[in-house]
Every structure is written in structure tokens, then in C-alpha cells.
C-alpha positions in Angstrom: 219.3 122.6 120.7 222.1 122.1 117.8 221.0 119.4 115.2 223.8 117.2 116.5 222.9 117.3 120.1 219.1 116.6 119.1 220.2 113.2 117.1 222.6 112.3 120.1 219.7 113.0 122.6 217.2 111.0 120.6 219.5 108.0 120.1 220.3 108.0 123.7 216.6 107.7 124.6 216.0 105.2 122.1 218.9 103.2 123.7 217.2 103.7 127.0 213.7 102.7 125.8 215.3 99.6 124.2 217.2 98.7 127.4 214.1 99.1 129.4 212.1 96.7 127.0 214.4 93.9 127.7 214.8 94.3 131.3 210.8 94.1 130.9 210.6 90.9 129.1 213.6 89.5 131.3 211.6 90.2 134.2 208.3 88.8 132.8 210.2 85.4 131.7 211.7 85.2 135.2 208.6 85.6 137.2 206.4 83.5 134.9 204.2 80.7 136.7 202.5 77.8 136.1 199.0 76.5 137.0 200.5 73.5 138.6 204.0 73.0 140.6 206.5 71.3 138.6 207.5 68.2 140.5 211.3 67.0 140.6 212.0 63.8 139.2 211.6 61.2 141.8 214.8 59.0 142.7 214.6 55.7 140.9 212.5 52.9 142.9 211.1 55.7 145.0 207.5 55.2 146.2 205.5 58.3 145.8 201.8 59.6 146.5 199.4 62.3 145.6 198.2 64.7 148.4 195.8 67.4 148.1 196.8 70.2 150.7 193.8 72.9 151.4 194.0 75.8 153.4 190.5 77.1 154.7 191.3 81.0 154.5 189.9 84.2 152.8 191.5 84.8 149.4 190.8 88.5 149.4 193.2 90.4 151.8 191.6 91.3 155.0 190.8 95.2 155.5 191.1 95.3 159.3 195.0 94.4 159.4 197.3 96.7 161.7 199.6 99.1 159.9 202.1 97.3 162.1 201.6 94.0 159.8 202.3 96.1 156.7 205.9 94.5 156.3 204.6 91.0 156.8 202.0 91.6 154.0 204.5 92.8 151.6 206.9 90.0 152.6 204.3 87.2 152.3 203.1 88.2 148.9 200.6 85.5 147.3 199.5 83.1 149.8 202.1 80.2 149.2 203.4 76.9 150.6 207.0 75.5 151.4 207.0 71.6 151.0 210.0 69.8 152.6 209.9 67.0 149.8 210.8 70.3 147.4 213.4 71.8 149.6 211.1 74.0 151.3 210.7 76.1 147.7 207.9 78.5 148.0 204.9 77.3 145.7 201.9 79.7 145.2 198.8 77.9 146.6 195.7 78.3 144.1 192.8 80.2 145.3 189.3 79.0 145.2 187.2 81.8 146.1 186.1 83.0 148.4 187.4 80.8 151.5 189.8 78.2 150.3 193.3 77.7 148.6 194.4 74.2 147.7 197.2 72.5 145.6 197.8 68.8 144.6 201.0 67.4 144.7 201.9 63.9 143.1 205.4 63.5 144.3 205.1 63.0 148.1 207.5 60.2 149.4 205.5 57.3 151.0 206.0 56.3 154.6 208.3 59.3 155.3 207.2 62.1 157.6 207.1 65.3 155.6 206.6 68.7 156.5 205.4 72.1 155.0 204.5 75.6 156.0 201.6 77.9 154.4 202.3 81.8 154.6 199.2 83.9 154.1 199.2 87.7 154.0 195.7 87.7 156.3 197.9 85.7 159.3 200.2 88.5 159.5 198.6 89.8 162.6 198.8 86.3 164.4 202.2 85.6 163.2 205.0 88.1 162.2 205.8 85.8 159.1 202.4 85.1 157.9 202.8 81.5 159.0 199.3 79.6 159.1 198.8 77.5 162.2 195.4 76.3 161.8 192.7 75.5 159.0 194.9 73.2 157.1 193.8 69.9 155.5 195.7 67.0 153.7 193.7 64.6 151.8 190.6 65.8 153.8 192.3 65.1 156.9 192.4 68.3 159.4 196.1 68.7 160.5 197.4 70.3 163.7 200.4 72.7 163.7 203.0 70.2 164.8 206.1 71.1 163.1 208.8 73.8 162.6 210.2 74.6 159.2 213.0 76.9 158.0 212.3 80.6 157.0 212.9 83.6 159.0 214.3 81.3 161.8 212.0 78.5 162.6 208.3 78.9 161.4 205.4 77.0 162.5 204.2 74.4 160.0 202.5 70.8 159.5 203.9 67.3 159.2 202.4 64.1 158.3 202.9 60.7 156.6 201.2 59.3 153.7 200.8 55.8 152.5 201.0 54.3 149.1 196.9 54.6 149.0 196.7 58.1 150.3 195.9 57.7 153.9 197.5 60.4 156.3 198.6 59.9 159.6 200.2 62.8 161.7 
């Protein structure tokens, strides 16, 4: 290789390396998470309450999931919740190994029926989207699957109403 072409090749490689580094930094910043979900600013005068959502499920992936569930597992990713009062945005649940996930929200509208869905990889053999249908509690009250939520079509979810003192009704 001639000296000029070696220099040109080296500059191209350096440019590619710099571009790759910029992309990696952008991806890392875009995927940066937090330990707690950021709450939207409540409307002036809105009454809100705190709810702790708990999902009783293994925090490690099951080894007995069939190969047919792999697309679902890949689609679900980390176990997460889609709350209606947050526009059904996906928010990762915090694992509490070995058999529980939880997350506390401080922005739930009072005396309003709200709903949510939890997606978990380990539910992919029971539901093609990994939507969970049991073992969910809100402020220590066991919920029953009693709602549908938007997702890949209508997906099973949970609904409840909370009072100012944190009491849950379904």
C-alpha cells in the first residue's frame, strides 16, 4: 500500500471509530434509567395518592419456556408495568429477588378508576404478550384480572380505585 493510501485508510478508520463512539454515547444516554419512575406534574388542585404495586413472580427467567415463546420473551424485555395514569408508558419494575417485583407510585389519581398491565418474560407461555393475569397486589390488596389495556391489541390488566388514605377497591 502506498504511503498516501495508508494515511487515507487510517483517517477513514479513525473517523469510523469516532462515529461509533458517538453512537454508543448517544445510545447509553437514551437508555439511561432511574431507580424510580419520574412522576408527571399533577394538575393544579388534583388529589393524588401513593400506591405500591407488587408482582409475585420469579426474578430470574424460567428455563422451561418453550422455543415458541422466544419472540414474546425478546419483546417483553425486563419485567415492566404500563399504568394508565402515565399514558400506559412502560416503566421497569424493581426486582426484589428471588420472587417479587415492586414499584411505588406517588401520583395516582384519587377516587378515579385507573388500570395497568404488567408484562413479564416468564408469562410468555401463558399469554403471547407476556401480560400477567395473577399474583398482583396494590397496597397489599390482591387484585384480580379485571380490565383490558392497550398494547398489542387489548391485553389483560388490572383496575382499581384508591382513596386519599390509600385504601384500594376493585
